[in-house]
Each structure stands twice: as C-alpha cells, then as structure tokens.
PAMI-496013 format. One record per residue (C-alpha): residue number from 1; residue in one letter; x, y, z. Coordinates in steps of 0.05 Angstrom, whole numbers, plus 5000, padded with zeros to 4 digits. Example, Ala and Ser with C-alpha at 12.3 -4.5 7.8 and 13.67 -1.06 7.14 Angstrom:
BEGIN
+-----+--------+------+------+------+
: num : residu :    u :    v :    w :
+-----+--------+------+------+------+
:   1 :      a : 5246 : 4910 : 5156 :
:   2 :      s : 5273 : 4979 : 5143 :
+-----+--------+------+------+------+
# end
This chain:
BEGIN
+-----+--------+------+------+------+
: num : residu :    u :    v :    w :
+-----+--------+------+------+------+
:   1 :      x : 3649 : 2764 : 3189 :
:   2 :      x : 3613 : 2723 : 3127 :
:   3 :      x : 3671 : 2696 : 3099 :
:   4 :      x : 3692 : 2664 : 3171 :
:   5 :      x : 3618 : 2632 : 3185 :
:   6 :      x : 3618 : 2607 : 3111 :
:   7 :      x : 3693 : 2571 : 3128 :
:   8 :      x : 3669 : 2549 : 3190 :
:   9 :      x : 3597 : 2520 : 3163 :
:  10 :      x : 3635 : 2489 : 3103 :
:  11 :      x : 3684 : 2446 : 3151 :
:  12 :      x : 3632 : 2433 : 3193 :
:  13 :      x : 3587 : 2402 : 3140 :
:  14 :      x : 3646 : 2363 : 3116 :
:  15 :      x : 3658 : 2331 : 3184 :
:  16 :      x : 3591 : 2315 : 3194 :
:  17 :      x : 3580 : 2281 : 3126 :
:  18 :      x : 3650 : 2238 : 3139 :
:  19 :      x : 3630 : 2217 : 3205 :
:  20 :      x : 3566 : 2192 : 3191 :
:  21 :      x : 3599 : 2151 : 3134 :
:  22 :      x : 3632 : 2118 : 3187 :
:  23 :      x : 3703 : 2146 : 3187 :
:  24 :      x : 3742 : 2138 : 3246 :
:  25 :      x : 3761 : 2198 : 3292 :
:  26 :      x : 3836 : 2198 : 3276 :
:  27 :      x : 3828 : 2193 : 3198 :
:  28 :      x : 3766 : 2241 : 3203 :
:  29 :      x : 3819 : 2298 : 3229 :
:  30 :      x : 3857 : 2293 : 3175 :
:  31 :      x : 3811 : 2269 : 3115 :
:  32 :      x : 3762 : 2329 : 3125 :
:  33 :      x : 3827 : 2384 : 3128 :
:  34 :      x : 3841 : 2349 : 3052 :
:  35 :      x : 3769 : 2353 : 3027 :
:  36 :      x : 3761 : 2419 : 3057 :
:  37 :      x : 3822 : 2445 : 3019 :
:  38 :      x : 3806 : 2412 : 2960 :
:  39 :      x : 3728 : 2441 : 2963 :
:  40 :      x : 3761 : 2515 : 2971 :
:  41 :      x : 3808 : 2510 : 2910 :
:  42 :      x : 3742 : 2483 : 2872 :
:  43 :      x : 3712 : 2537 : 2889 :
:  44 :      x : 3765 : 2586 : 2873 :
:  45 :      x : 3775 : 2559 : 2808 :
:  46 :      x : 3700 : 2564 : 2796 :
:  47 :      x : 3701 : 2642 : 2813 :
:  48 :      x : 3752 : 2649 : 2766 :
:  49 :      x : 3715 : 2620 : 2712 :
:  50 :      x : 3654 : 2657 : 2725 :
:  51 :      x : 3697 : 2719 : 2729 :
:  52 :      x : 3734 : 2711 : 2672 :
:  53 :      x : 3670 : 2693 : 2629 :
:  54 :      x : 3635 : 2763 : 2658 :
:  55 :      x : 3693 : 2804 : 2629 :
:  56 :      x : 3706 : 2773 : 2567 :
:  57 :      x : 3634 : 2776 : 2550 :
:  58 :      x : 3622 : 2846 : 2575 :
:  59 :      x : 3683 : 2865 : 2535 :
:  60 :      x : 3656 : 2842 : 2479 :
:  61 :      x : 3592 : 2865 : 2481 :
:  62 :      x : 3629 : 2944 : 2490 :
:  63 :      x : 3665 : 2922 : 2419 :
:  64 :      x : 3595 : 2905 : 2388 :
:  65 :      x : 3577 : 2977 : 2397 :
:  66 :      x : 3648 : 3014 : 2396 :
:  67 :      x : 3719 : 2994 : 2370 :
:  68 :      x : 3761 : 3007 : 2429 :
:  69 :      x : 3840 : 2989 : 2402 :
:  70 :      x : 3854 : 2982 : 2477 :
:  71 :      x : 3791 : 2929 : 2490 :
:  72 :      x : 3813 : 2884 : 2429 :
:  73 :      x : 3888 : 2886 : 2450 :
:  74 :      x : 3864 : 2861 : 2525 :
:  75 :      x : 3826 : 2807 : 2494 :
:  76 :      x : 3883 : 2790 : 2443 :
:  77 :      x : 3938 : 2791 : 2493 :
:  78 :      x : 3890 : 2741 : 2540 :
:  79 :      x : 3901 : 2812 : 2592 :
:  80 :      x : 3828 : 2796 : 2617 :
:  81 :      x : 3850 : 2719 : 2632 :
:  82 :      x : 3908 : 2731 : 2673 :
:  83 :      x : 3882 : 2787 : 2710 :
:  84 :      x : 3826 : 2737 : 2737 :
:  85 :      x : 3881 : 2692 : 2763 :
:  86 :      x : 3889 : 2735 : 2821 :
:  87 :      x : 3817 : 2715 : 2849 :
:  88 :      x : 3839 : 2638 : 2863 :
:  89 :      x : 3892 : 2657 : 2921 :
:  90 :      x : 3850 : 2714 : 2949 :
:  91 :      x : 3791 : 2666 : 2965 :
:  92 :      x : 3840 : 2607 : 2981 :
:  93 :      x : 3875 : 2659 : 3035 :
:  94 :      x : 3806 : 2681 : 3060 :
:  95 :      x : 3787 : 2607 : 3072 :
:  96 :      x : 3849 : 2575 : 3088 :
:  97 :      x : 3865 : 2595 : 3162 :
:  98 :      x : 3800 : 2553 : 3187 :
:  99 :      x : 3832 : 2493 : 3164 :
: 100 :      x : 3899 : 2492 : 3197 :
: 101 :      x : 3879 : 2527 : 3269 :
: 102 :      x : 3921 : 2478 : 3313 :
: 103 :      x : 3978 : 2477 : 3260 :
: 104 :      x : 4009 : 2543 : 3254 :
: 105 :      x : 4077 : 2525 : 3210 :
: 106 :      x : 4035 : 2489 : 3151 :
: 107 :      x : 3986 : 2548 : 3153 :
: 108 :      x : 4046 : 2597 : 3151 :
: 109 :      x : 4078 : 2551 : 3093 :
: 110 :      x : 4004 : 2542 : 3051 :
: 111 :      x : 3997 : 2625 : 3062 :
: 112 :      x : 4067 : 2640 : 3033 :
: 113 :      x : 4055 : 2593 : 2978 :
: 114 :      x : 3994 : 2630 : 2964 :
: 115 :      x : 4006 : 2705 : 2970 :
: 116 :      x : 4074 : 2695 : 2926 :
: 117 :      x : 4020 : 2663 : 2877 :
: 118 :      x : 3978 : 2727 : 2882 :
: 119 :      x : 4032 : 2779 : 2869 :
: 120 :      x : 4064 : 2735 : 2818 :
: 121 :      x : 4012 : 2731 : 2777 :
: 122 :      x : 3989 : 2801 : 2794 :
: 123 :      x : 4050 : 2818 : 2766 :
: 124 :      x : 4047 : 2778 : 2697 :
: 125 :      x : 3975 : 2809 : 2690 :
: 126 :      x : 3991 : 2883 : 2707 :
: 127 :      x : 4051 : 2872 : 2645 :
: 128 :      x : 4009 : 2844 : 2601 :
: 129 :      x : 3957 : 2901 : 2610 :
: 130 :      x : 4006 : 2950 : 2601 :
: 131 :      x : 4035 : 2915 : 2528 :
: 132 :      x : 3969 : 2915 : 2505 :
: 133 :      x : 3947 : 2995 : 2525 :
: 134 :      x : 4029 : 3009 : 2497 :
: 135 :      x : 4011 : 2985 : 2436 :
: 136 :      x : 3937 : 3014 : 2433 :
: 137 :      x : 3974 : 3071 : 2446 :
: 138 :      x : 4025 : 3069 : 2395 :
: 139 :      x : 3973 : 3057 : 2338 :
: 140 :      x : 3942 : 3135 : 2348 :
: 141 :      x : 3964 : 3175 : 2297 :
: 142 :      x : 3991 : 3226 : 2348 :
: 143 :      x : 4024 : 3176 : 2388 :
: 144 :      x : 4053 : 3122 : 2338 :
: 145 :      x : 4115 : 3148 : 2332 :
: 146 :      x : 4138 : 3166 : 2394 :
: 147 :      x : 4187 : 3118 : 2444 :
: 148 :      x : 4114 : 3091 : 2483 :
: 149 :      x : 4146 : 3024 : 2484 :
: 150 :      x : 4206 : 3046 : 2532 :
: 151 :      x : 4161 : 3081 : 2573 :
: 152 :      x : 4123 : 3015 : 2582 :
: 153 :      x : 4180 : 2978 : 2598 :
: 154 :      x : 4203 : 3030 : 2654 :
: 155 :      x : 4132 : 3022 : 2686 :
: 156 :      x : 4139 : 2941 : 2674 :
: 157 :      x : 4209 : 2945 : 2708 :
: 158 :      x : 4187 : 2988 : 2770 :
: 159 :      x : 4128 : 2943 : 2782 :
: 160 :      x : 4168 : 2876 : 2773 :
: 161 :      x : 4213 : 2911 : 2823 :
: 162 :      x : 4163 : 2923 : 2875 :
: 163 :      x : 4133 : 2855 : 2867 :
: 164 :      x : 4197 : 2822 : 2874 :
: 165 :      x : 4210 : 2860 : 2940 :
: 166 :      x : 4140 : 2837 : 2970 :
: 167 :      x : 4150 : 2770 : 2949 :
: 168 :      x : 4223 : 2778 : 2983 :
: 169 :      x : 4192 : 2803 : 3047 :
: 170 :      x : 4141 : 2759 : 3047 :
: 171 :      x : 4198 : 2695 : 3046 :
: 172 :      x : 4235 : 2726 : 3101 :
: 173 :      x : 4180 : 2753 : 3145 :
: 174 :      x : 4205 : 2815 : 3142 :
: 175 :      x : 4161 : 2889 : 3122 :
: 176 :      x : 4174 : 2906 : 3052 :
: 177 :      x : 4190 : 2971 : 3080 :
: 178 :      x : 4246 : 2959 : 3125 :
: 179 :      x : 4271 : 2914 : 3057 :
: 180 :      x : 4274 : 2973 : 3021 :
: 181 :      x : 4311 : 3014 : 3065 :
: 182 :      x : 4356 : 2959 : 3069 :
: 183 :      x : 4370 : 2955 : 3000 :
: 184 :      x : 4407 : 3028 : 3002 :
: 185 :      x : 4464 : 2979 : 3024 :
: 186 :      x : 4457 : 2950 : 2962 :
: 187 :      x : 4453 : 3015 : 2923 :
: 188 :      x : 4525 : 3009 : 2888 :
: 189 :      x : 4516 : 2932 : 2864 :
: 190 :      x : 4440 : 2954 : 2838 :
: 191 :      x : 4468 : 3012 : 2797 :
: 192 :      x : 4517 : 2963 : 2758 :
: 193 :      x : 4468 : 2915 : 2745 :
: 194 :      x : 4414 : 2961 : 2724 :
: 195 :      x : 4458 : 3009 : 2688 :
: 196 :      x : 4430 : 3010 : 2622 :
: 197 :      x : 4368 : 2998 : 2649 :
: 198 :      x : 4372 : 3071 : 2684 :
: 199 :      x : 4410 : 3099 : 2626 :
: 200 :      x : 4364 : 3076 : 2577 :
: 201 :      x : 4310 : 3104 : 2626 :
: 202 :      x : 4348 : 3176 : 2622 :
: 203 :      x : 4359 : 3168 : 2548 :
: 204 :      x : 4283 : 3156 : 2537 :
: 205 :      x : 4265 : 3212 : 2575 :
: 206 :      x : 4302 : 3257 : 2541 :
: 207 :      x : 4284 : 3231 : 2469 :
: 208 :      x : 4217 : 3240 : 2484 :
: 209 :      x : 4225 : 3309 : 2514 :
: 210 :      x : 4270 : 3338 : 2460 :
: 211 :      x : 4221 : 3305 : 2409 :
: 212 :      x : 4293 : 3280 : 2387 :
: 213 :      x : 4282 : 3218 : 2347 :
: 214 :      x : 4207 : 3178 : 2326 :
: 215 :      x : 4194 : 3106 : 2296 :
: 216 :      x : 4204 : 3113 : 2227 :
: 217 :      x : 4257 : 3167 : 2225 :
: 218 :      x : 4314 : 3157 : 2182 :
: 219 :      x : 4379 : 3168 : 2218 :
: 220 :      x : 4456 : 3171 : 2208 :
: 221 :      x : 4508 : 3165 : 2262 :
: 222 :      x : 4583 : 3189 : 2237 :
: 223 :      x : 4638 : 3130 : 2248 :
: 224 :      x : 4590 : 3080 : 2251 :
: 225 :      x : 4542 : 3029 : 2213 :
: 226 :      x : 4474 : 3067 : 2232 :
: 227 :      x : 4447 : 3090 : 2162 :
: 228 :      x : 4371 : 3073 : 2157 :
: 229 :      x : 4301 : 3082 : 2191 :
: 230 :      x : 4284 : 3070 : 2265 :
: 231 :      x : 4239 : 3012 : 2272 :
: 232 :      x : 4233 : 3003 : 2345 :
: 233 :      x : 4241 : 3040 : 2415 :
: 234 :      x : 4249 : 3010 : 2478 :
: 235 :      x : 4274 : 3012 : 2545 :
: 236 :      x : 4348 : 2993 : 2529 :
: 237 :      x : 4352 : 2978 : 2457 :
: 238 :      x : 4337 : 3022 : 2393 :
: 239 :      x : 4335 : 2977 : 2319 :
: 240 :      x : 4349 : 3011 : 2261 :
: 241 :      x : 4344 : 2979 : 2195 :
: 242 :      x : 4392 : 3001 : 2139 :
: 243 :      x : 4382 : 3008 : 2065 :
: 244 :      x : 4416 : 2946 : 2055 :
: 245 :      x : 4365 : 2910 : 2107 :
: 246 :      x : 4411 : 2891 : 2162 :
: 247 :      x : 4386 : 2910 : 2230 :
: 248 :      x : 4428 : 2950 : 2274 :
: 249 :      x : 4422 : 2959 : 2349 :
: 250 :      x : 4447 : 3009 : 2387 :
: 251 :      x : 4427 : 3032 : 2460 :
: 252 :      x : 4385 : 3092 : 2471 :
: 253 :      x : 4437 : 3132 : 2506 :
: 254 :      x : 4483 : 3132 : 2452 :
: 255 :      x : 4434 : 3180 : 2409 :
: 256 :      x : 4437 : 3229 : 2474 :
: 257 :      x : 4515 : 3234 : 2479 :
: 258 :      x : 4535 : 3232 : 2412 :
: 259 :      x : 4524 : 3265 : 2346 :
: 260 :      x : 4473 : 3238 : 2297 :
: 261 :      x : 4433 : 3259 : 2237 :
: 262 :      x : 4362 : 3260 : 2235 :
: 263 :      x : 4333 : 3262 : 2171 :
: 264 :      x : 4264 : 3284 : 2187 :
: 265 :      x : 4271 : 3351 : 2179 :
: 266 :      x : 4286 : 3336 : 2106 :
: 267 :      x : 4222 : 3288 : 2098 :
: 268 :      x : 4183 : 3338 : 2124 :
: 269 :      x : 4204 : 3400 : 2086 :
: 270 :      x : 4184 : 3416 : 2009 :
: 271 :      x : 4250 : 3380 : 1981 :
: 272 :      x : 4318 : 3344 : 1993 :
: 273 :      x : 4375 : 3384 : 1978 :
: 274 :      x : 4424 : 3381 : 1922 :
: 275 :      x : 4496 : 3406 : 1940 :
: 276 :      x : 4543 : 3381 : 1884 :
: 277 :      x : 4612 : 3419 : 1857 :
: 278 :      x : 4655 : 3422 : 1803 :
: 279 :      x : 4734 : 3441 : 1802 :
: 280 :      x : 4740 : 3484 : 1728 :
: 281 :      x : 4804 : 3494 : 1698 :
: 282 :      x : 4832 : 3567 : 1722 :
: 283 :      x : 4867 : 3574 : 1650 :
: 284 :      x : 4807 : 3575 : 1611 :
: 285 :      x : 4770 : 3619 : 1650 :
: 286 :      x : 4766 : 3687 : 1610 :
: 287 :      x : 4723 : 3745 : 1594 :
: 288 :      x : 4665 : 3741 : 1545 :
: 289 :      x : 4671 : 3783 : 1472 :
: 290 :      x : 4619 : 3808 : 1434 :
: 291 :      x : 4626 : 3743 : 1381 :
: 292 :      x : 4623 : 3697 : 1438 :
: 293 :      x : 4561 : 3724 : 1468 :
: 294 :      x : 4527 : 3726 : 1400 :
: 295 :      x : 4545 : 3651 : 1388 :
: 296 :      x : 4528 : 3626 : 1462 :
: 297 :      x : 4459 : 3659 : 1444 :
: 298 :      x : 4441 : 3599 : 1391 :
: 299 :      x : 4449 : 3551 : 1449 :
: 300 :      x : 4394 : 3560 : 1490 :
: 301 :      x : 4338 : 3616 : 1484 :
: 302 :      x : 4326 : 3629 : 1554 :
: 303 :      x : 4400 : 3641 : 1557 :
: 304 :      x : 4398 : 3687 : 1498 :
: 305 :      x : 4344 : 3728 : 1531 :
: 306 :      x : 4386 : 3736 : 1599 :
: 307 :      x : 4447 : 3766 : 1556 :
: 308 :      x : 4412 : 3810 : 1520 :
: 309 :      x : 4373 : 3835 : 1584 :
: 310 :      x : 4444 : 3845 : 1611 :
: 311 :      x : 4472 : 3874 : 1549 :
: 312 :      x : 4416 : 3925 : 1548 :
: 313 :      x : 4429 : 3936 : 1625 :
: 314 :      x : 4502 : 3953 : 1613 :
: 315 :      x : 4482 : 4000 : 1554 :
: 316 :      x : 4448 : 4037 : 1610 :
: 317 :      x : 4496 : 4042 : 1658 :
: 318 :      x : 4473 : 3985 : 1704 :
: 319 :      x : 4536 : 3949 : 1714 :
: 320 :      x : 4505 : 3913 : 1781 :
: 321 :      x : 4433 : 3892 : 1787 :
: 322 :      x : 4405 : 3942 : 1841 :
: 323 :      x : 4335 : 3907 : 1837 :
: 324 :      x : 4367 : 3842 : 1864 :
: 325 :      x : 4442 : 3849 : 1872 :
: 326 :      x : 4440 : 3778 : 1904 :
: 327 :      x : 4419 : 3752 : 1835 :
: 328 :      x : 4492 : 3768 : 1812 :
: 329 :      x : 4511 : 3699 : 1860 :
: 330 :      x : 4473 : 3662 : 1798 :
: 331 :      x : 4517 : 3688 : 1742 :
: 332 :      x : 4533 : 3743 : 1700 :
: 333 :      x : 4557 : 3758 : 1622 :
: 334 :      x : 4632 : 3778 : 1643 :
: 335 :      x : 4664 : 3724 : 1636 :
: 336 :      x : 4653 : 3645 : 1611 :
: 337 :      x : 4641 : 3622 : 1678 :
: 338 :      x : 4592 : 3681 : 1700 :
: 339 :      x : 4553 : 3662 : 1638 :
: 340 :      x : 4562 : 3585 : 1661 :
: 341 :      x : 4532 : 3602 : 1723 :
: 342 :      x : 4471 : 3640 : 1693 :
: 343 :      x : 4457 : 3578 : 1652 :
: 344 :      x : 4464 : 3529 : 1700 :
: 345 :      x : 4407 : 3575 : 1751 :
: 346 :      x : 4364 : 3580 : 1679 :
: 347 :      x : 4369 : 3510 : 1671 :
: 348 :      x : 4344 : 3486 : 1748 :
: 349 :      x : 4298 : 3543 : 1750 :
: 350 :      x : 4259 : 3511 : 1695 :
: 351 :      x : 4271 : 3443 : 1712 :
: 352 :      x : 4198 : 3416 : 1739 :
: 353 :      x : 4235 : 3370 : 1797 :
: 354 :      x : 4265 : 3420 : 1827 :
: 355 :      x : 4224 : 3455 : 1883 :
: 356 :      x : 4223 : 3534 : 1864 :
: 357 :      x : 4198 : 3554 : 1931 :
: 358 :      x : 4261 : 3534 : 1960 :
: 359 :      x : 4334 : 3562 : 1958 :
: 360 :      x : 4363 : 3549 : 1880 :
: 361 :      x : 4434 : 3584 : 1874 :
: 362 :      x : 4503 : 3578 : 1832 :
: 363 :      x : 4555 : 3593 : 1866 :
: 364 :      x : 4641 : 3592 : 1861 :
: 365 :      x : 4675 : 3573 : 1925 :
: 366 :      x : 4745 : 3593 : 1940 :
: 367 :      x : 4800 : 3568 : 1890 :
: 368 :      x : 4842 : 3509 : 1897 :
: 369 :      x : 4891 : 3475 : 1881 :
: 370 :      x : 4851 : 3435 : 1834 :
: 371 :      x : 4812 : 3497 : 1802 :
: 372 :      x : 4758 : 3539 : 1823 :
: 373 :      x : 4698 : 3498 : 1848 :
: 374 :      x : 4638 : 3514 : 1816 :
: 375 :      x : 4578 : 3495 : 1869 :
: 376 :      x : 4506 : 3471 : 1852 :
: 377 :      x : 4447 : 3489 : 1915 :
: 378 :      x : 4372 : 3467 : 1897 :
: 379 :      x : 4328 : 3420 : 1926 :
: 380 :      x : 4299 : 3360 : 1894 :
: 381 :      x : 4225 : 3363 : 1890 :
: 382 :      x : 4221 : 3285 : 1898 :
: 383 :      x : 4246 : 3264 : 1960 :
: 384 :      x : 4245 : 3180 : 1952 :
: 385 :      x : 4321 : 3161 : 1944 :
: 386 :      x : 4319 : 3135 : 1876 :
: 387 :      x : 4285 : 3189 : 1852 :
: 388 :      x : 4324 : 3238 : 1887 :
: 389 :      x : 4389 : 3206 : 1861 :
: 390 :      x : 4357 : 3198 : 1790 :
: 391 :      x : 4345 : 3268 : 1785 :
: 392 :      x : 4413 : 3297 : 1821 :
: 393 :      x : 4441 : 3250 : 1765 :
: 394 :      x : 4408 : 3283 : 1704 :
: 395 :      x : 4435 : 3354 : 1726 :
: 396 :      x : 4497 : 3340 : 1735 :
: 397 :      x : 4506 : 3290 : 1676 :
: 398 :      x : 4471 : 3352 : 1637 :
: 399 :      x : 4522 : 3408 : 1659 :
: 400 :      x : 4581 : 3366 : 1648 :
: 401 :      x : 4558 : 3359 : 1576 :
: 402 :      x : 4550 : 3429 : 1563 :
: 403 :      x : 4620 : 3453 : 1594 :
: 404 :      x : 4659 : 3450 : 1525 :
: 405 :      x : 4599 : 3502 : 1491 :
: 406 :      x : 4619 : 3542 : 1546 :
: 407 :      x : 4703 : 3535 : 1537 :
: 408 :      x : 4703 : 3507 : 1601 :
: 409 :      x : 4734 : 3446 : 1625 :
: 410 :      x : 4730 : 3408 : 1694 :
: 411 :      x : 4795 : 3386 : 1729 :
: 412 :      x : 4813 : 3319 : 1716 :
: 413 :      x : 4880 : 3282 : 1744 :
: 414 :      x : 4920 : 3260 : 1677 :
: 415 :      x : 4908 : 3185 : 1671 :
: 416 :      x : 4958 : 3136 : 1627 :
: 417 :      x : 4910 : 3144 : 1570 :
: 418 :      x : 4924 : 3222 : 1568 :
: 419 :      x : 5002 : 3217 : 1562 :
: 420 :      x : 5000 : 3165 : 1514 :
: 421 :      x : 4955 : 3206 : 1469 :
: 422 :      x : 4986 : 3268 : 1482 :
: 423 :      x : 5055 : 3226 : 1454 :
: 424 :      x : 5022 : 3203 : 1390 :
: 425 :      x : 5000 : 3277 : 1373 :
: 426 :      x : 5069 : 3300 : 1386 :
: 427 :      x : 5095 : 3253 : 1335 :
: 428 :      x : 5043 : 3258 : 1282 :
: 429 :      x : 4997 : 3217 : 1289 :
: 430 :      x : 4933 : 3246 : 1266 :
: 431 :      x : 4871 : 3252 : 1314 :
: 432 :      x : 4823 : 3213 : 1266 :
: 433 :      x : 4862 : 3151 : 1283 :
: 434 :      x : 4857 : 3157 : 1357 :
: 435 :      x : 4805 : 3140 : 1404 :
: 436 :      x : 4782 : 3169 : 1470 :
: 437 :      x : 4800 : 3243 : 1450 :
: 438 :      x : 4759 : 3286 : 1484 :
: 439 :      x : 4699 : 3309 : 1446 :
: 440 :      x : 4695 : 3380 : 1418 :
: 441 :      x : 4782 : 3386 : 1434 :
: 442 :      x : 4795 : 3406 : 1355 :
: 443 :      x : 4740 : 3457 : 1331 :
: 444 :      x : 4728 : 3461 : 1253 :
: 445 :      x : 4766 : 3528 : 1254 :
: 446 :      x : 4829 : 3496 : 1284 :
: 447 :      x : 4825 : 3444 : 1235 :
: 448 :      x : 4840 : 3494 : 1180 :
: 449 :      x : 4900 : 3515 : 1205 :
: 450 :      x : 4927 : 3448 : 1226 :
: 451 :      x : 4952 : 3400 : 1178 :
: 452 :      x : 4956 : 3347 : 1220 :
: 453 :      x : 4875 : 3342 : 1233 :
: 454 :      x : 4831 : 3329 : 1175 :
: 455 :      x : 4762 : 3329 : 1206 :
: 456 :      x : 4730 : 3339 : 1277 :
: 457 :      x : 4733 : 3280 : 1316 :
: 458 :      x : 4654 : 3277 : 1353 :
+-----+--------+------+------+------+
# end
C-alpha cells in the first residue's frame, strides 16, 4: 500500500513539474513515463549501492573481531555484491505497473524482462555463494579431503535447472509446475543430455558415503595411465596428477565401476611394504655340515649366536621350536637355504629403516622351473617414495652379494658371455686372463687342485 502511494505521488509530481514547465499535453503523457522510468531505475540502483555498502561494512566489522573463512570468501568472490543485484529488479517490478496502466502489452514485456533479470542474477549470486561456502568447507581440517566440490556443483546444477524452468515459464506465460509436469515427456532426452552429470552425482554420493577417495590420496588403476595423487574431485571429473606431473582426468563413476588401488592405507599405516623374491638354484641347496656351520659363525656375530642356540636346542632334542613354531619360517640350520633365511631375518630385524612393529618374514614359495623362490616380506618405516626405493634397493643388493657365502646362487638365464667364458675355460685359458667371471667362483682350496687356476679371482 505504501509502495502504491509512493509511485502515485512520484508520477503525479513529475506531471505537475512538467505541466508547470509548459510541456504540451500530448508530449506530457510520453515524457512523464520516460522520466518516471529513469527515476525508478535510479532509485533502484541507489538502493542496491546502499544495501551492498551496508552488508560489506557489516561483514568487515565481523572479520575484525573473528576471522571467519566463509565471510572472507564471500567478500573475495564478490558474492555480497552479486547478491545485492537482485534488489533493483524487485524495486522496478513494484513501481513499474503505475507507468503503464493503459498499455498492458508494454507493461507485460517490461515485467518479463525485469523478472528474468531478477532470477538470472539470483542464480548467479546463489551459485557464487555456494562456491565460496564450498571453498571454506574444504579448508576445514576434517573436510579438506572430502569431495565437497562435487556436492556444491550438484546444488548449483539443481538450482540452475530450477531457475531455467522459472525463466522459461515466464517467457511462455505458463506455471512452472505445469512446465515441470510436461518435462516427463522429455525424460529420455534429459537423461541422455545429463547422463554424465547424473552418473557423477550417484558416483559422488557413493564415493563420499563409503569413504573411498579423498583429495591427496594416491590411487592407481590397472590397465590405465592413472597412477598418482588426486588433486580435484568435481561432479563430472576426478583429476589425478601422476608422478611424471602429467594430469589425468577420469569420470567419478569409473572409480565406482572399476577396481582401483588406494594407497591411503599405506600412507596412514606405520610402513610401506617391501615384497621381493629371488629364485635360488635347487641343485645348490644342501644340508649344513658342522664345518660349514663353524665357518658361517665367522660371517656374522648375530648369525653365530643363532647357530649356537639352534645347536643347543638340537642337543636337547628340541628339533622344532616349541616356543615359537612360526619362527621356523624365518630360518633353520638344517640347510644352507634355511641358514640364509635365518641371516636375512636377522639382518631385517636389526635394520634401522624397517618397522619392527609390523610383519617381518622371509619365506620360500612353491618351486618353479627357475628354482626355489625365496621371498622377503617387511615394511619400510620411511614411506617417502625415493627413500623407500633406496631402502629396498640396499636390502636386496646386500642379500644378492652374500649369497655365495652361503654357497647359494640365484637363477639367471645364460647369456653369450657365459657361453664364451665356458668355452674358453674348456680349451685351457686361465681364469685370471678372463673378465666377467662371477666372484667367489674359484675358492682357494679348489685352486690348489686345479692346474689351470693359479690365483683366486675376486
């Protein structure tokens, strides 16, 4: 009611001023409407500026007392300014009808333009507010690795669809509810158009509900180029930065429909697994003689203590370790392979980079055509990739280097050099004249009985 009186008074005031200026009546009817439109537009803009300045000042006053990420993001994204843009069309829509009481067609067109502008600016401002709120939520400690961006985009899409329906209903002079009812006939087309969006929405819900993936997780998909860190999760795309710094984008539903590896469990655990194996030549595995055991006592003090304990247990008739039967997995003194397992376990147990709170095991697998697989199973305490690879390489290289001391050798396919060296030795070439012979191939006691070998090749 106050708005009606204000509009009538404003229009009458314009006519009164123009009539006193001597404007002809024919021109007066057109000119007063134009001036009225300019005035209400000016009033609307001034009201928008006043509201925006008041809200902005109030928000900054809040930030002076308490730093709120949401409020600072609203200012940074200009969300408050865009939200104030919805005020002018409301003022114009309220005052416009008094200028066109006798021209319904023009009034209808201007009202449609005003309301379309209002809903468009409302959609832009709400989407901006949602983006700023989403970024604020992603900075929180408990939510920073959650797919918040995907849910924000879902809300933005839903709100934009509602605004689009309202705008279309304004253009065709139909109720939005009638328009929504009529959309049932186009359901198949809409499903086809928004297929990726719908699948992304469902996948995002499943990923979040089942806690399958976070931003910062290292994921790997077999048979694809995905092997890196998740840097972004949106409604339709998951971005992964591989270790070669390439960016791979995949749809979220791929992570639901296909198998993938998430290394988060390893990152959050106490260590990163080391699991490697050697294939030992079967014909070099033999029982340990007393002389061999005494010689191996000189190889390592801890191994000497282990051998002494096992020999004492054997003298007492304790062939099986009844206190810890599972310990036999990690070595015996019955064979040189069992003694090697014992040494490898001792070495891993005293290694400073191995997490001793997690499983440490050295075991044999089923024999293959390449020999007897000997597998190392432990966890590196350092999970950083370069450090992990360095620790793993150090351990494996050490075990390869000590194999000849246990009179064991790994399986390796013969190469052209092996055949050439074998042929040269058979025709009488001395070993010290050859290069590339495996170290510890000729032992001193064998040299004394071999006329073709005059010194040990190290």
